[in-house]
VMD Tcl script that draws the C-alpha trace (Angstrom):
set ca {
  {68.25 233.22 128.29}
  {68.16 234.14 132.00}
  {64.38 233.74 131.90}
  {64.74 230.23 130.45}
  {67.28 229.29 133.13}
  {64.97 230.65 135.82}
  {62.03 228.67 134.43}
  {64.16 225.50 134.24}
  {65.28 225.98 137.85}
  {61.70 226.49 138.98}
  {60.58 223.40 137.07}
  {63.18 221.20 138.79}
  {62.27 222.80 142.12}
  {58.63 221.89 141.45}
  {59.67 218.34 140.52}
  {61.62 218.07 143.78}
  {58.54 219.32 145.64}
  {56.54 216.49 144.03}
  {59.17 213.95 145.16}
  {59.06 215.36 148.69}
  {55.25 215.34 148.72}
  {55.16 211.70 147.64}
  {57.72 210.84 150.31}
  {55.83 212.62 153.12}
  {52.41 211.23 152.18}
  {53.87 207.71 151.88}
  {55.63 207.97 155.25}
  {52.29 208.86 156.84}
  {50.31 206.21 154.94}
  {52.64 203.19 155.10}
  {52.33 202.30 158.84}
  {48.51 202.03 158.88}
  {48.60 200.28 155.50}
  {51.07 197.70 156.84}
  {48.87 197.14 159.89}
  {45.78 196.74 157.71}
  {47.53 194.22 155.43}
  {48.86 192.27 158.40}
  {45.44 192.07 160.06}
  {43.92 190.99 156.72}
  {46.36 188.07 156.56}
  {48.51 189.47 153.75}
  {51.62 187.81 155.16}
  {54.03 185.70 153.12}
  {57.28 183.80 153.72}
  {60.22 185.42 151.97}
  {63.30 183.71 150.54}
  {64.65 183.22 154.07}
  {61.30 181.79 155.22}
  {60.62 184.84 157.36}
  {57.05 186.04 157.70}
  {56.78 189.39 155.93}
  {53.85 191.74 155.23}
  {53.03 191.27 151.54}
  {51.39 193.54 148.92}
  {52.96 196.71 150.39}
  {53.29 197.91 146.79}
  {49.62 198.90 147.11}
  {51.04 202.04 148.75}
  {51.81 203.27 145.23}
  {48.13 203.12 144.28}
  {46.96 204.79 147.48}
  {49.45 207.65 147.24}
  {49.02 208.16 143.49}
  {45.21 208.29 143.60}
  {45.24 210.67 146.56}
  {47.74 213.09 145.03}
  {46.25 212.99 141.53}
  {42.90 213.93 143.08}
  {44.56 216.86 144.87}
  {46.37 217.85 141.64}
  {43.06 217.84 139.80}
  {41.51 220.27 142.26}
  {44.59 222.48 142.70}
  {44.31 224.45 139.40}
  {40.70 225.30 140.25}
  {41.74 226.60 143.67}
  {44.65 228.52 142.16}
  {42.30 230.08 139.62}
  {39.79 231.09 142.29}
  {42.51 232.59 144.49}
  {44.03 234.41 141.53}
  {47.49 232.89 142.01}
  {49.72 232.61 138.93}
  {50.95 229.13 138.12}
  {53.01 228.44 134.95}
  {51.33 226.00 132.59}
  {54.28 223.58 132.74}
  {53.87 223.26 136.52}
  {50.38 221.73 136.23}
  {50.10 217.97 135.77}
  {50.08 217.15 132.09}
  {46.90 215.09 131.40}
  {48.66 213.55 128.39}
  {50.90 211.85 130.96}
  {48.84 211.60 134.15}
  {45.71 210.06 132.58}
  {47.38 207.20 130.65}
  {49.84 206.68 133.52}
  {46.90 206.32 135.90}
  {45.46 203.63 133.62}
  {48.80 201.80 133.66}
  {49.10 201.99 137.46}
  {45.53 200.84 138.11}
  {45.56 198.13 135.43}
  {48.96 196.68 136.36}
  {48.01 196.89 140.02}
  {44.69 195.11 139.43}
  {46.26 192.13 137.65}
  {49.07 192.04 140.21}
  {46.51 191.96 143.03}
  {44.77 188.99 141.38}
  {48.14 187.23 141.18}
  {48.86 188.00 144.85}
  {45.47 186.77 146.05}
  {44.84 183.80 143.77}
  {48.14 182.91 142.12}
  {50.41 179.95 142.66}
  {53.84 179.03 141.33}
  {52.85 175.81 139.53}
  {53.47 177.68 136.28}
  {56.20 180.29 135.92}
  {57.87 182.19 133.11}
  {56.51 182.85 129.64}
  {56.89 179.20 128.70}
  {54.86 177.99 131.68}
  {52.02 180.46 131.23}
  {51.81 180.08 127.45}
  {51.90 176.31 127.84}
  {49.01 176.52 130.31}
  {46.98 178.62 127.85}
  {47.65 176.14 125.03}
  {46.35 173.37 127.29}
  {43.19 175.41 127.89}
  {44.13 176.39 131.43}
  {44.00 180.05 132.52}
  {46.50 180.94 135.25}
  {46.76 184.26 137.07}
  {50.12 184.73 135.36}
  {48.67 184.18 131.90}
  {45.76 186.49 132.77}
  {48.34 189.13 133.68}
  {50.29 188.46 130.47}
  {47.11 189.13 128.47}
  {45.54 191.87 130.59}
  {48.47 194.23 131.10}
  {49.27 194.61 127.37}
  {45.57 195.33 126.74}
  {45.64 198.04 129.42}
  {48.85 199.43 127.89}
  {47.28 199.49 124.41}
  {44.33 201.43 125.81}
  {46.69 203.78 127.62}
  {48.90 204.57 124.62}
  {45.89 204.92 122.32}
  {45.08 208.08 124.29}
  {48.35 209.73 123.25}
  {49.19 208.19 119.87}
  {47.37 207.56 116.59}
  {49.97 205.16 115.18}
  {48.84 201.53 115.53}
  {52.42 200.28 115.19}
  {53.68 202.64 117.87}
  {50.80 201.82 120.23}
  {51.49 198.08 120.01}
  {55.25 198.59 120.24}
  {54.94 200.73 123.36}
  {52.51 198.23 124.90}
  {55.11 195.51 124.30}
  {57.68 197.64 126.12}
  {55.35 197.97 129.12}
  {54.74 194.20 129.19}
  {58.49 193.48 129.02}
  {59.29 195.96 131.80}
  {56.53 194.49 133.99}
  {57.86 190.97 133.58}
  {61.44 192.17 134.16}
  {60.54 193.84 137.47}
  {58.68 190.66 138.46}
  {61.82 188.65 137.75}
  {63.92 191.05 139.81}
  {61.60 191.19 142.82}
  {62.92 187.98 144.36}
  {65.24 189.57 146.93}
  {64.72 192.52 149.30}
  {65.13 195.89 147.61}
  {66.29 194.53 144.25}
  {63.37 195.79 142.15}
  {63.41 199.22 143.80}
  {67.17 199.57 143.30}
  {66.55 199.21 139.57}
  {63.37 201.29 139.51}
  {64.59 204.42 141.34}
  {67.64 205.32 139.17}
  {65.81 204.49 135.93}
  {62.81 206.61 136.91}
  {65.13 209.49 137.82}
  {66.79 209.20 134.42}
  {63.44 209.28 132.60}
  {62.40 212.37 134.56}
  {65.64 214.17 133.70}
  {65.29 213.26 130.01}
  {61.68 214.52 129.85}
  {61.49 216.93 132.79}
  {58.88 219.19 131.26}
  {56.39 216.39 130.63}
  {57.19 213.38 132.81}
  {58.66 215.36 135.70}
  {55.65 216.99 137.36}
  {53.43 213.98 136.63}
  {55.62 211.12 137.83}
  {58.14 212.58 140.29}
  {55.84 211.78 143.21}
  {56.42 208.08 142.48}
  {60.12 208.47 143.31}
  {59.15 209.59 146.80}
  {56.89 206.55 147.24}
  {59.65 204.20 146.04}
  {62.20 205.66 148.48}
  {59.79 205.12 151.37}
  {59.23 201.50 150.31}
  {62.94 200.78 149.82}
  {64.06 200.89 153.46}
  {61.45 198.48 154.94}
  {61.87 196.26 151.88}
  {65.63 196.03 152.52}
  {64.94 195.32 156.20}
  {62.60 192.46 155.23}
  {59.66 194.13 156.94}
  {57.56 194.23 153.76}
  {57.33 192.70 150.32}
  {56.10 194.66 147.31}
  {54.04 191.72 146.07}
  {53.04 191.27 142.45}
  {50.90 194.37 142.79}
  {54.02 196.42 143.55}
  {56.42 194.90 141.02}
  {53.74 195.04 138.29}
  {53.09 198.73 138.94}
  {56.79 199.61 139.06}
  {57.39 197.78 135.78}
  {54.36 199.41 134.20}
  {55.54 202.89 135.24}
  {59.05 202.27 133.88}
  {57.66 200.91 130.61}
  {55.33 203.87 130.16}
  {57.94 206.50 131.03}
  {60.59 204.88 128.85}
  {58.18 204.72 125.90}
  {57.20 208.35 126.47}
  {60.74 209.69 126.93}
  {62.58 208.07 124.02}
  {62.28 207.52 120.27}
  {62.42 204.12 118.60}
  {66.13 204.38 117.85}
  {66.54 203.91 121.62}
  {63.44 201.81 122.32}
  {64.09 199.10 119.72}
  {67.49 197.96 121.12}
  {66.00 197.94 124.62}
  {63.12 195.74 123.42}
  {65.73 193.33 122.09}
  {67.67 193.35 125.36}
  {64.55 192.77 127.45}
  {63.44 189.89 125.20}
  {66.91 188.32 125.57}
  {66.62 188.73 129.34}
  {63.26 186.91 129.36}
  {64.77 184.06 127.32}
  {67.84 183.94 129.58}
  {65.73 183.63 132.71}
  {63.88 180.67 131.22}
  {67.14 178.75 131.65}
  {69.07 180.57 134.35}
  {68.17 182.14 137.71}
  {68.68 185.89 138.00}
  {69.66 185.41 141.64}
  {72.24 182.83 140.56}
  {73.70 185.23 137.99}
  {73.81 188.07 140.53}
  {75.59 185.87 143.06}
  {78.29 184.93 140.53}
  {79.03 188.51 139.35}
  {80.87 190.40 142.11}
  {79.75 194.00 141.29}
  {76.12 192.87 140.92}
  {76.31 190.93 144.18}
  {77.75 193.96 146.01}
  {75.00 196.23 144.67}
  {72.32 193.62 145.43}
  {73.51 193.24 149.03}
  {73.83 196.99 149.63}
  {71.60 197.95 152.55}
  {70.29 194.42 153.07}
  {70.36 192.23 156.17}
  {72.85 189.50 155.32}
  {72.70 187.45 158.52}
  {70.75 184.18 158.52}
}
mol new
graphics top color blue
foreach p $ca { graphics top sphere $p radius 0.5 }
foreach p [lrange $ca 0 end-1] q [lrange $ca 1 end] { graphics top cylinder $p $q radius 0.2 }
display resetview
């Protein structure tokens, strides 16, 4: 029993080390990335019509690819040096490989939306209507492409067709939900961070070592997002939604997943008629949480 407690403590310590690593690498990487985006013209007016560096969510891709590469080499170095490392401490390829597909795929379609998209068509109704009229929008391309990427991703870890398609639907719904939320500074990250922490706690032995680094990246993005120095862009909100969808699908059984699918579908339908920002403004606790840490002056 003491050995199990010791192993559990070490596992959570390792998870915390991953969070800290993601935070440190992101702190180092974000300033030059912001400068690069600014010089490339990736600047957009926010809801207050302030010029803000856009597509800062690309930091997630940069940090993830860098650290996954290091994690891939680390076991080889450990083996050569003869250092003992418990099996559970090494990144689980059953998580890291499909999660990498989700991050890269969601990021790719988000980048297309950031670079080429417009807001002539919005919401499921707008994009589906455009497709029915024979017009392909960046939003409809994303609505088709991300589920395909998710299907490919879950096919690596499941042999059940029904489960693969169900989990891909979850990813698509989470992606669209984070897109809907990312209309005010910090809002998407305030939802992402606690949910991701919960998923890691629920599945510490599998999701923890492989996805904890993303918490560190999100924390680094949160402060400049709240200060209206950056915007995540569609690349950022897509990736965050994709990560949440994947981790939720991985962590829970369908007795939990099915009600959440229903709730997310209802949310999509609700936002076809009502503004999320309008709802948040009218509900005092939501408004207080939404404004927490933000600049409120005009």
